[in-house]
N, C-alpha and C positions, 0 to 999 in steps of 0.2 A: 516057190521062193517068193520072198517079200517083191515087190516090183522094184524098188528103189535100189536094194541091194543088186537087184538083177542089172538093170539102169549100170549101176557101176562097176560092172562086170567081175561082182563076186562069187566064188567057185562053194558051194557049198558042201562039198565035202571038205575043202579047205576047215570052214569054219566050223564044221561039226570037229574036225578033226582039235583044233582052236579048243573048243568047250572041252574035249575031255582031257587035255593039258593041262589048264585049267583046274577042274576038279583033281587029278592027279597032281599038281604041282602048283595051289593057292596060292604060297608065299609066291611064286615068279609072276605075279602079276604086275606090270609095267604099265605106268602112266605114262610114259614116255617126256621127254628131257623140254622144260619149257612148259610143261601143256597145263590148263586150265583143267584136268580130270581128275584130282586127287581125291574128290568125293566118289564120284564114279566108281574110282580103281578102289579104293575103301571097299564101298559097299558090295564089289563082286569077291574081292578076296576074302571078307565078313561070310557072304552067303554062299560059298564053295566051300570053307569049311565047317559051316554050321547047318546048311541046309544044303546037300549037295543036291538032292534029289528036284527041289526047288527051283534050284540055280539052273540047272538042266532044262527043266520045265519051262521058265521065261525064258531062258537064251534061243529055246529050237522054238516057240511060240513069236519070238521076236526075229528068226531068219526064216522063218514060212511064213507067218501070218503078216510081220513087219507091226503088230503090236502085243502087249501081254497085259493080262490084268493078273 
């Protein structure tokens, strides 16, 4: 697991569940109220809808390695 996520107390199982949920319901991605993450939420939604395999690969790389290419 990525060291920063581990330091923050993030649980891998919860993140993996979130990845699966996003893939199952990409329209439910929520950027948060009064948030500056509109672009990130839009990209997440589009990728989950149009290229779910790549979305899953990137998300799991970020989870385990802390980086993705």
